[in-house]
N, C-alpha and C positions, 0 to 999 in steps of 0.2 A: 299486656306489656311483653310477655314472653314471646308471643307470636310475632310482634314487631321486631324484637331482637333476632328471632329466627329468620325472618324475611331479610333483614339487613345482612346477617351473616351469610345467608345463601347468595345474596346479590354480590357481596364482596368475593366470596369463593368462586362464583361463576365468572366474575370479571378477571380474577387472577388466572383461572384455568384457560380463559380465552386468549390471554396474552401469548404472543408468538415466543416460542422457546428458541433461542439462538444457540447454535452449536459452537463449540470452542474451535477456534482456528488453529490448524496444525501446520507446522513447517514441513513441507514435503522434501525439498532439497535446499542445501545451504553449503556454500564453499566460500572461504575467505583466504586471501593470500596477502601478506604484508612483507615488503622488503625495504631496503634503505632508500630506494628511488620512488616508492609509491605503494599502491595497494590495488586490489580488485576484489570484488565479491559478486555473488549471484545467489538469489534465493527465490523459491516459489512456495506459496501457501495454499492451503486447501480451499480458500475462499476466492481463488482466481487472481490473487495479487502476485506479481513477479517483479523483480528488480535486478538489474545488473549495472555495475558501475566500476570505473577504474580511474585512479588518480595518479598523476605523475608530477614530479618536481619540475617546475618551470622557473626560468630566470627572466625577469623583465627589468632591464637597466641594472641597477645595483641590488635589486631585491629578489628574493626567492619566494616562491609560493607553490601552490598545488593547482594544476589544471585538471579538471574533472570532466569526464564524459560518460554517458550512460543512458539508460532508459528504464521506465517502469510502466506497468500496465495494471489495470483493475477493471472490474465489472461494476458499473455504476447502478444506482437504484432503477434507472430507466432500462436496464438490461443490456446496454451497449458496453462493449469493451473499449476502453480508452487507452491509447498508447502514447506516452510522453517520452520523446527523445530529447536529450539536452547536452549542452556543454556549459561549463562554468570556468572562466579563466580571467585574465587581466582585462578582458573586454566585457565582462559581465556574465550574467546567466541568460542563456539563449535556449528556450524550450521550443519544441515543435510538437503539436498535439494532433493526433488523428484518431478516427474511429475505425476499429477493425471491421472489415466487411463480414457480414454473416453468411456463412456457407451452409445454411440449414435447408 
């Protein structure tokens, strides 16, 4: 019985040690500005994610809101870098997606 418990314990420990250890993601750069007419920010992380965005007050008819434009990028599990540019305003959310060319 002891030998069976030892085999099970070794199997569990082996499986745990075989799991991929993920590194913590760090913020490499970050800047944020907010004023009475809008905002903007930009950041980059150590896992290849970046984002920049700006929002401005807009008036449509009798209503005020925020119009937003920006982009973000990330490296997907397939190894490709995807870049999404977008606007969001009274006409809706309009993204454009492209794959960055590899210059390797």
